N, C-alpha and C positions, 0 to 999 in steps of 0.2 A: 553549143553546137551539138546537133544530134548525129550520132554515129549510125550510118546505114548498115544494116545487117540482114542477112538472109537467115530465116529461122530454120532450125532443124533439131531433132532430138539428139540428146547426148547421153551416153552411158559412161559413168566413171568406173574405170577398172584398174585397180592397182595404181601404178604411177602414170598410167595413160589417161590423158584427158583429151579426147578428140572432139571434133565438132566441125561445123562447116560455116563457110562465109562465101563471099562472091567469087574470089579466085586467088591463087597464090601468086607471088612475085617471082622474078627471075633469080633473086638471091634473098637471103635473110636480111631483113631491114634492121637498122640500128634500134628502132623502137620495137620491142617485142610485142606479140599479140597477147591479149589477156582474155581469160574467160569472163563472161558477163551473164547475168541472169535477167531474162525478160519478165514482164508482168505475169505471163502464163507459166512461170517456173521452168521455161526452156533455157538451157545453158548452151552458149555458143561462143565462138571466138569473135572478138570485136574487130579485128583487122586481118582478114584472110590474106591480103596482099603482103603482110609482114613475113609470111612463111616463104622459105626458099625451097628448092628441090630436096627430096629425100636423099641423103648421102648413100652411095652404093653399100657402104659397110652397115647401114641401118635398114636396108630394104626388107630383109626378112622379118626383123622385129616390127617395122612399120606395118607390114602386111598383117601380122598377128594382132597388133594393137587395133588396127582399123577393123579387122574381122570380128573383134570382140563387140563391135557395135551392131553386127548383123542381126536381123530378125527374119522371120519367114517371108516377109514382104519386101525387104530391102537388104542388099548386100553392100558393103563399103570397101573402098580401096584407098591406099595412101596417095596423097597428092603433094604434100609438103611437110616440112620440118622446120622448127625453130628451136635452137639450143637454149634460148632464154625465155621461152614461153612462160606465162604467168598464170597462177591459179586465180580463183575468185577474190582472194585477199591481196593479190598483187605480188605474191611471193613466187620466185623462180621455181618451176617444176623440176625436180631431180630427173635427169635424163631428157629434158626438153619436152616439147609437145608436137603432136602430129595433126596435120590438116587432112581429114578424111573426106572423100567425096563418094556419092552413091555410084555404084557400078551400073553400067548400062545393061539392061536385060537383053538376053540373047533371044533372037526371033525363033 
């Protein structure tokens, strides 16, 4: 079965591994999201819907982690969190993983 994914660039920063996928869920799913690498070497989350909302206690850290993905052309903001998100090898990330989405440009 082929997993449907939305491609986006990913920057690995410290313990942060952010990425993007279709959308987050209403709560953290039992099955954690995992980072996967596509043919073009783009790394992204396999199941964005596995992420739940960012806990209020982690909001500032989430904003900093997602901002670490910023470029001149694109800014990022936190959309979700999963405490048991997994790296490319399937190991649980210390501190969990953040689902980051592009910020809308102001007019």
